[in-house]
C-alpha positions in Angstrom: 0.0 0.0 0.0 1.4 3.4 -0.9 1.1 6.5 1.3 -1.9 7.9 -0.7 -3.9 4.8 -0.1 -2.8 4.6 3.5 -4.0 8.2 4.1 -7.3 7.5 2.4 -7.8 4.3 4.5 -6.8 6.1 7.7 -9.4 8.8 7.1 -12.1 6.2 7.0 -11.7 5.8 10.8 -14.5 7.2 13.0 -12.3 9.7 14.8 -9.3 11.8 14.1 -7.4 10.0 16.9 -8.2 6.6 15.4 -7.1 7.9 12.0 -3.8 9.1 13.3 -3.3 5.9 15.2 -4.0 3.8 12.1 -1.5 5.7 10.0 1.2 5.5 12.7 0.8 1.7 12.8 0.9 1.6 9.0 4.1 3.7 8.9 5.7 1.7 11.7 5.1 -1.6 9.8 6.5 0.0 6.6 9.6 1.3 8.4 10.2 -2.0 10.2 10.0 -3.9 7.0 12.4 -1.5 5.3 14.9 -1.7 8.2 14.8 -5.5 8.2 15.4 -5.6 4.5 18.3 -3.1 4.7 19.8 -4.8 7.8 19.9 -8.1 5.9 21.5 -6.5 2.8 24.3 -5.0 4.9 23.2 -1.4 4.4 24.7 1.1 6.9 21.3 2.7 7.4 22.0 5.9 5.4 19.1 5.2 3.0 16.5 4.3 5.7 13.6 6.7 6.0 10.4 7.3 7.9 7.7 9.8 7.2 5.6 10.0 10.3 5.4 13.8 10.1 4.2 13.7 6.5 1.7 10.9 7.3 0.3 12.8 10.4 0.1 16.1 8.5 -1.7 14.5 5.5 -4.3 12.7 7.8 -4.9 15.9 9.7 -5.5 17.9 6.5 -7.6 15.3 4.8 -9.6 14.0 7.7 -11.8 17.1 8.0 -12.0 17.8 4.3 -15.2 16.9 2.6 
C-alpha cells in the first residue's frame, strides 16, 4: 500500500485520533520492513527513512476535508 492509499484508508476511521493511530501503525510496519530488508542487505542505514510527520500532516489535513 502506498502513502496515498494509507492516508485515504486512515481517514475512514471514525475519529481523528483513530485515523492518526491507524496511519502510525501503518508507517511503523512499513519502516520496520524497510529496516529488516536493509539490515539483511548490509546497508549502513543511510538510506533508511520514515515519514511520520508527513503521514500525520496529511491525515490531519484530509480528515476534516469533505
